[in-house]
KOLPA-423582 format. One record per residue (C-alpha): x, y, z; residue in one letter. Coordinates in pm, whole numbers, plus 50000, padded with zeros to 5 digits. Layout:
BEGIN
XYZa...
This chain:
BEGIN
281398946512674m283398953812357s286988942512318d289428971112414p291538965012102a288448967411882t287398999612053a290839014912002i290849004911635r287389020411591s288449052911758q291619054111549t289639049111225q287239076911325t290129100611398l291829092011068l288589097810883r288149132111045v291739141610959l291319129310603r288149149910561d289879180310709a292819177010470r290399172810181t288449203810272m291609224410316l292709213309970a289429225109824g287869190509791h284489184309953p284489152510162p282879122709990a279469113510134p279709083810370r277499053710321i275619040510623p276909006810735s275358977710550g273528998910291a274219014109950t271509040209990g269669059710254f266639081910297t267519117010415p265499131410703p262379147610564v262579185210585e259869208910463p260649227710144a260989265310163s257589281310116y258859315810035d255859335409917e255719340009542e254349370009357s250679366309269a250709390708978a254129385908820g257349366608813w259309355309115g259179361109487f256699385109644a259449405009814d261409410209492t260549435209218e262079464209031f260809496909176v261139530408997v262189559509216r261259595909176a264639603209012d263949575608753d266579552608902s265549516508966v266119493509264v265449456409292l263839450809631t264579422209869g267949405909935s267919374209726r270219385209444y273519403309428d271999434309268i269179437509524c269219471209697g271649485709440t270719518809282e270559514208903l270389548908747p270919537608387n268479508708343l265209526908269l266799555008063p268519528307851w265269508907797i263519541607714s266199549607457n266029514607305e262249516307264l262309553307171d259479561407412v259589581107739p259749559508051m260219568908413g258589575108747y255979598208591a254899572508329t254189543708568r251059523208508r249539507408815e248529470908799s244799463708792e245309430008961y243269410009036p241119408008724p237509397008729k237399360508835i234539338608709p232609316908952e233709280508970p231649251708837r230369229509118r229989192009162d229079184209523t229449146609475a232959150909337l233959174209620e232609149609876a234609121609715a237799142409736l237159153010096r236819116510191a240619113110176f242039148510151l242309172610445a240469205610430e243679225110364d244369202910061q241309215109869i240639250909763s238179270009549d239519303809665d239349328409372p242979340009400i244239304309431v242219294309125r243529324608935l247179316409004r246659280408897h244939290908576g247949305808402h251669302208349g254239329708297h254069338307930s254099375507864g250509374307741a249299357008057e251069380208300v249829410308103y246279396508112a246469390508488v247469426808546n245529445308277y242929421808129g241279389108224s241529351608190i238029339808100p238329302708189r239849293208522l240079260008707p237219252408943d239089234009217l242729231709328v243949201309522v247309195809691h248179158809721p250929148509961r251639113609826s251529092309514h248569073009653d246559105009693e247239113709329v245909079409228v242729085309429r242279120509287i242489107008932v240079078809016d237569103409167a237829126308864a237189097208627q234239085408832c232599119708834h233459130808480g235869158808573a238959171908392c242419169708552v245359193308492v248789188008658p250529218708805f254199221108900g255789255208942g253509273608699g256549288008519t255789276908161n255859303707891v253829284607630t250329290207775e250309253207863a247989260008161l245479280607962r242219261007972l240169255807656p237179279207657l234929251107543e235749229407849e232449225108036t233539198908290r234709207208641v238459213208608v240679201008892i244199214608916i246529189909087v249269210909249d252159187509331l254359211109529r253599194709863q255109163109714m258619177009743n260629150609925r263859133809825i262739098509900l266179082409886s269749088909783v272139061809668d275659075609705v277339044609562v275329042909240n274809080709233r271059081409198t268249098309387a264519091309401h262699124709414i259049134309423e257879153609119a256749184809306g260219193309437a261459226609299t264919230509158g266119251709450r264829225709697h266499196909511i269809215409494a269759224609865a268869189509983e271389171509762l274119195809861e273819183310220k275079149910094h277839163609872g275789158309556l274129177409275t271689169408999m273299196808790g270059206508618h269749244508632e267119259508405p266539297008420d263449289408630s265429268208880l263949285809183e260329277809096f260079250008837s259729213808946t261149180008855l257779169008715g257559200708508g261049194808368w259999160308250i256639172108113a258329199207903t261509179707815n263579207207973a267199217807945s269469235408194g272259260808180m274869234608274k273719207708033k277209206407877n278439188408188r275349171408332y273059166508032g269479175907955n266559162108155i266219131507930e269859123208007d269349126608383l266129107108442v266579069408466l262979061008547d259729076908659l256359069008810t253239084308661a249479082008710v247419079308393t243779072408312a244849036508236r246659031608566g250089036908718v253189036208499v256039022008710s258648994408732r260188973809007s263758984708946g266039005708730v269459000008571g272029023208416p270649015808067r268168991307924e266818977807597s263318967007697i261218975307396g258959005607398v259359022307738n256029037807843p257819060808089a259499078607799r256119088607658v255779112407952m258729133507836f257289164107664g253709152807735s252799187007883e249969174108101g248159156007818n248739120107930l248979119208309g250749131108620i254399123308697v254649117109073t258349108609115s261509100508925a264839083308974v267589106808855v271339106208819k273299127309065v276959137609066s279439147409337p279569184709397l282349198609177p285709202209343e286159235809175v283779261509026q285179290808832r283669318508619y285049336108315g284119360108036s285449373507706f284499402507480v284599399007101f284469425306826p281059413706697d278499385906718l279739366606415k283229364606565t281739353506896g279829325706720l282969313506544a284649312506886f281709293007032l281909267606749y285609261806809d285049257607183v282569229607112q284979212606872r287839214607124s286359188807362g287019212707652a283529227407679t282769244208014p279639234708210a277909266308086s278759287807785v276629317307677r277189343107406l275269376007421m274649399907136d275429436807171n271979446407299t272069420907578q275639430907662f274529467107697q271589456607913l274039439108144g276039471108173q272959490308289t272569465708576l275879476308722k275809501309008p276839537008936a280579543508962s281269564009273h284599580109352g287559590209140r289209555809148a286089537709025a285519563308752a289159561108638a288949522908627k285799524508416s287429549008171r290509526708145l288399495908066e286579514807791r289879527407651l291309492207630i288239477207465v287279504807223t290629521907181g293529497707192l291519467607069k289489488106822g286129472706919f282999491906819d280929495007140p277759492406928e278809458706779k280819439407035l279469407407191s280339389807515a280599353507628a280329341307987t281379307808128f280939285208427v283659259008471y282969229608701e284829197708782g288169187108924s290909212808953r292709196208662e289609196508441e288849232908510v292439244308460d292589225708129y289279240208005q290289275508099r293609272307913r291959258507600v289149284107602v291689311907653g293759300507354r290659298207132i289469332807244a292869347407158k292609333206804r289289351406768h290529385006905r288769379107234g289579401007531l289209386607879s286579404908083a287349385908402g285709361608641a283569387908815a281759396708492n281309359908417g279689354008754e277509384908718r276389372808378g275389338708513y273639351608825q271859377708614l269759349108474t267769347208794f267049384408825s266559394108459i263069378808450a261909406108686y262819432308421i260009420108198r257459428808464d259099462908508l258369470308141t254689462008198y254579489808456q255739512908176q253099501907925d255449477807753g255059441207665i257939416707633a258759379807631e261449354807530s261259325807286f263879300507182e264989275406923t267949253606836s269719255706504v272599239606311p275899258106344w275929266505973s272669286006006r273049302006349a273839337306239h271409335005946q268539327406184i269529355706418y269489380206125d266239366205985a264369369506314v265779404206379r264719415806032h261219401106076t260719418106413v261769452606289y259829449605964e256589438406133e256859464206410h257099491806149a254359477005927r251939476006219r252619512106312g253489504006672l255029531006894p258779537406898g261189509206815r261059472406905p263409457207160f265259427807011f268089407607158s269619373107119g271709349507329r273349317007220f273289291907504t273479253907516q275929240907256i275989207407079y278169190106823q275569197506556s274349231706664g273379256606931v270309268707121a269249304907072v267169326907302y265419357007155f263959386007353y261219407007196l259409437107336g257809470107242f255879499007390s252129492807407a251149529007478k247899535607295g247869500707139v244369485907139e245409449307160d249009445907286p248769408307335i247419402906985g250129424806832e252889407007023y251479372806935t251309381806567a254929393806556i256209363306743e254159341206509h255969355706209l259329353506387a258649316606451r257849311406083k261169327905997a262939304306238i261379273406083l262019286005730a265709291205813a266129256005958g265529262006328g263479239606556t260029246706694l261459247407047s264659238007225h263269234507577h260189256107638h257889230707475g254809234807259v251859242507486g249289262207294k251229291007143i253209267306916r250779239006858q249649251306514h253199247406384y253199210006447l251659204206104v254859219305960d257129198806185v255569163906177y254459142505886s250829131305882e251899096806001g253839111406291a250889133206392r248529103506385r250939083506599c250929110306870v247139114106848q246679076406871d248829074807185i246599101107346k243459082507240a244769049507377a246149062407707v243379087607777d240299078207571p237919100707766a240329130307761n240509130508140l243709151108112f242039177407900g244389207107915v244519205807536g248199211807465n249809202207133q246549201006938a247549195706577m244789213806391s245659234106085d245629271706158p243519295805960v245809317205747e246689348805939g244919336806252e246249348706587v245009326706867v244589342507209t241909338507471d243159367307687h241199399507672v
């Protein structure tokens, strides 16, 4: 029997802890996660990840898409995003005006999905070897499953899935549930002369999953999404060990239960995976506070043709010679399969606030962004939109109903365009997410406000800032809406020194308009830019390019050619090949311009040493010299 005094002390400590947590929560502070007695870490109960059905023919969830109504208004179906179910009367008319082509309910083009799917290559001995340790529901040669695992989400691929074909698809899709199963899959593939391709969320926009047409081996896609567990969380040392197939939304939800966050939020957060982030060397919208993926990953485990890359322990930083784990960053499926990683985690922020400012033009907005970076008070997320993207955001607002709403809208326009003298066709807008302690956030907001005032910035409020941030997750669905209207569109990105930021924006814009006209394409091109992650030495830039494909014989080829020239303009003006999308296949021919011959040989020699038989034969980052004027696309 326990001592009464001890029992009373224990009950008193429990009560005090409850009261302390209550006071903390009332003050806006989340309670600190408690550490189990006698341990610095623990393994959370395993819960299945959400298997919300994803769209087979386009971006996102199956229950979410922009639908055009008979009156030409648009509604985003489902209930996942703030704008879902909201009538948007201005979106399609605005896009139609931008492209200078008619668009509406009467001009819809129905998807032709699914395209013709080639028969799989067979190897009965290989399949028997896999079935010796995998369950029946872990192996599939279903045509639709193979189709989905044979492409990513570049504009060309999604267009081909709906209106063309993908001539080379994987032959078999397997779903391992553990690291050991991945090892055995790789061993079986080596033994039987197959080709292995890792698959995470399938969200890449670089055609990284497009298979080489000349690949004659049986191609096995290794879909890691059933390996989605958080294996352990260490709340003292703020680390977590997570399987590589966990999606961003799953990681965020599980860590939140323990008062923690990884803080990595790419645009594809809902669908992309930890392993995919590592393989593409990804960045997130809140990198200013939490860092890019290379800053967050302390260690990883990977399966290669030469064996397992792993270590017995991990420290906060090490100097241990050449670290083989680091070779997996940006490897894009060429060297092996990442199965798990140890990552840094942070306490959930005490405070999260949104904000936004409007500036008279893009150049002024960029000067403001530069001064924010120099101030040392950079918010977790800062994004500057050009005028086109600002106007697009306005079309995603619901129609103003009632006299009060209409009067408020007129007053806002009067202040911005009248009293402040802003030209509505030139102004730009910046949105912010502030995260941290109350003191940190208050300080950042004061500093940002002072800097904005110096640059004639006008506060547009927290609500617009939040809308701008959340819009990231729904805007991808707009691209697929344009496909229904015979359009084709996609984004591409770069990073650039501050001194050349506006020069690159102008150079790319000029190239897009010039090439669109030279090629005699319908209407006008859609071009927009957004400046996102900021650094001491420069800034990342997102570009959006689209045009009407009505009557165009080869829309994919035309788009690819224009983006090719835009990329050349970026490199010529001092921009990088990619900031976070990676290389894949659509940018691999530029590597000869980026790397010296010695650097290219080094990368090629690593591949030859780690994977001499080209077991991981997806063929990304091939460094062959392009034929002048060549446009490479295998989609018909």
